[in-house]
C-alpha positions in Angstrom: -3.6 -11.7 -7.9 -3.9 -15.7 -7.2 -3.1 -17.8 -4.7 0.7 -19.1 -6.6 1.2 -15.4 -5.4 1.6 -14.6 -8.4 -0.1 -10.9 -10.1 -0.5 -11.6 -14.2 -1.5 -8.1 -15.8 -3.6 -8.4 -18.9 -2.3 -5.3 -21.9 -4.8 -4.4 -24.0 -2.9 -3.1 -26.4 0.1 -6.7 -26.5 -1.0 -10.5 -26.8 1.8 -10.6 -23.3 0.2 -11.1 -19.8 3.5 -10.3 -17.6 3.6 -12.4 -14.8 5.4 -10.3 -11.3 6.6 -13.2 -9.1 8.7 -12.8 -6.6 10.4 -14.7 -4.0 9.7 -11.6 -1.1 5.7 -11.0 -2.7 4.3 -14.0 -0.6 0.0 -13.8 0.5 -0.8 -11.0 -1.4 -3.2 -8.6 0.4 -3.6 -6.0 -1.9 -3.1 -4.2 -4.7 -1.9 -0.6 -6.3 -1.3 1.8 -9.5 1.1 4.0 -9.3 -1.3 7.7 -10.2 0.2 9.7 -13.1 2.1 6.3 -14.1 1.4 3.9 -16.7 3.1 1.2 -15.3 4.3 0.9 -11.7 2.4 -1.2 -9.2 1.8 -2.3 -5.3 1.5 -5.5 -4.2 1.4 -5.0 -0.3 2.1 -9.0 0.5 3.6 -11.0 4.2 6.7 -9.4 3.9 6.1 -5.5 3.0 5.6 -3.8 -0.3 6.8 -4.9 -4.1 6.7 -2.1 -5.4 7.1 -3.8 -9.6 7.5 -0.7 -13.1 6.0 -3.5 -16.0 6.3 -3.5 -18.9 4.5 -5.3 -20.6 6.7 -6.6 -22.9 8.0 -8.8 -20.6 7.0 -11.4 -20.2 8.6 -11.9 -16.6 9.6 -9.2 -15.3 13.7 -9.3 -13.1 14.0 -8.8 -9.9 15.5 -4.9 -11.4 11.8 -4.3 -12.1 10.9 -4.6 -8.6 11.4 -2.8 -5.3 11.2 -4.4 -1.4 10.0 -1.7 0.7 10.3 -3.6 4.4 9.9 -2.1 7.8 11.5 -4.5 10.5 8.7 -6.4 12.4 6.3 -4.8 9.8 3.6 -7.3 8.0 1.7 -8.5 6.7 0.4 -5.0 4.6 -3.9 -5.8 3.9 -3.9 -1.6 2.4 -1.6 -0.5 0.3 -2.8 3.2 -1.2 -0.3 5.5 -3.2 -0.9 9.8 -2.7 -2.6 11.4 -5.0 1.2 13.0 -7.0 2.6 9.3 -6.6 5.1 10.3 -4.5 4.4 8.6 -1.8 2.7 5.6 -0.5 1.0 4.8 2.4 0.4 1.1 3.6 -0.9 -0.4 6.8 -1.4 -3.1 8.5 -4.1 -5.8 11.3 -1.4 -6.6 13.4 -0.5 -2.9 14.8 -1.3 0.3 14.4 1.7 1.8 13.2 1.1 2.9 8.9 3.7 3.4 7.2 4.1 6.3 4.9 7.4 5.9 2.1 9.2 8.3 -0.4 9.9 5.4 -3.0 12.1 7.3 -5.1 14.6 7.7 -2.0 12.9 4.5 -0.5 13.3 6.5 3.2 10.3 5.4 5.4 8.2 7.6 7.8 6.4 5.4 11.0 3.1 7.1 12.1 1.6 5.4 15.5 -0.8 5.6 17.7 -2.0 3.6 20.6 -5.1 2.4 21.0 -7.8 0.8 19.2 -5.5 -3.1 17.6 -4.6 -2.6 14.6 -4.5 -1.3 11.1 -6.7 -3.3 8.4 -7.6 -0.2 6.1 -6.3 3.0 5.0 -6.5 5.4 1.6 -6.0 9.3 0.6 -8.2 12.0 0.3 -8.6 12.9 -3.3 -6.8 16.1 -2.8 -3.9 14.3 -0.8 -4.4 16.7 2.1 -5.7 13.8 4.6 -6.0 9.5 4.9 -8.3 8.0 6.5 -7.0 5.1 8.1 -9.8 2.0 10.1 -8.3 -0.1 13.1 -9.8 -3.2 14.3 -12.0 -1.6 16.9 -14.9 0.4 16.5 -13.4 3.7 15.4 -11.6 5.6 13.0 -8.2 8.3 12.7 -8.5 10.7 10.3 -4.5 12.0 9.6 -3.9 15.5 8.7 -0.6 14.8 5.6 1.4 18.1 6.1 1.8 18.1 10.2 0.6 14.0 10.1 -1.2 14.4 13.2 -4.3 12.5 13.5 -8.3 13.5 14.6 -10.6 10.1 16.7 -13.1 9.3 15.5 -15.6 6.9 18.0 -19.5 7.8 17.7 -19.8 5.9 14.0 -24.0 6.4 15.3 -24.1 8.9 14.4 -25.3 10.3 10.1 -22.0 11.6 8.0 
């Protein structure tokens, strides 16, 4: 990742360094490799998430090797996280309380919305995929249950875990 909005991928197998660049990929904030897939990378940026299929033999992939996942008025993306199976991709933004859950294969998105707490700058899946934790810009966080997409709010952060 660099200030020129290019992601450079170092490949141990080849001597090429694929450079991932697209006009939709500006102000990059985060990256996440898809689990159980050798070559799929999600890039969170100002306009949404760019998902690349990285071929280590191709120095500059074409736009055919990427998907641009967007939701009207949503961004910038500051955190992306794949479900442990790699079927779902979660994304969030500090400018809204909504979390986006994408099925990348179908490009379908489900926005999860809770009021209060300001934006959501960070999220992460649990190792078993049963929960997603999301931080807020306020003094609490939420833990989402991924079967029903309901959440619990945790506000007493002075106690030990």
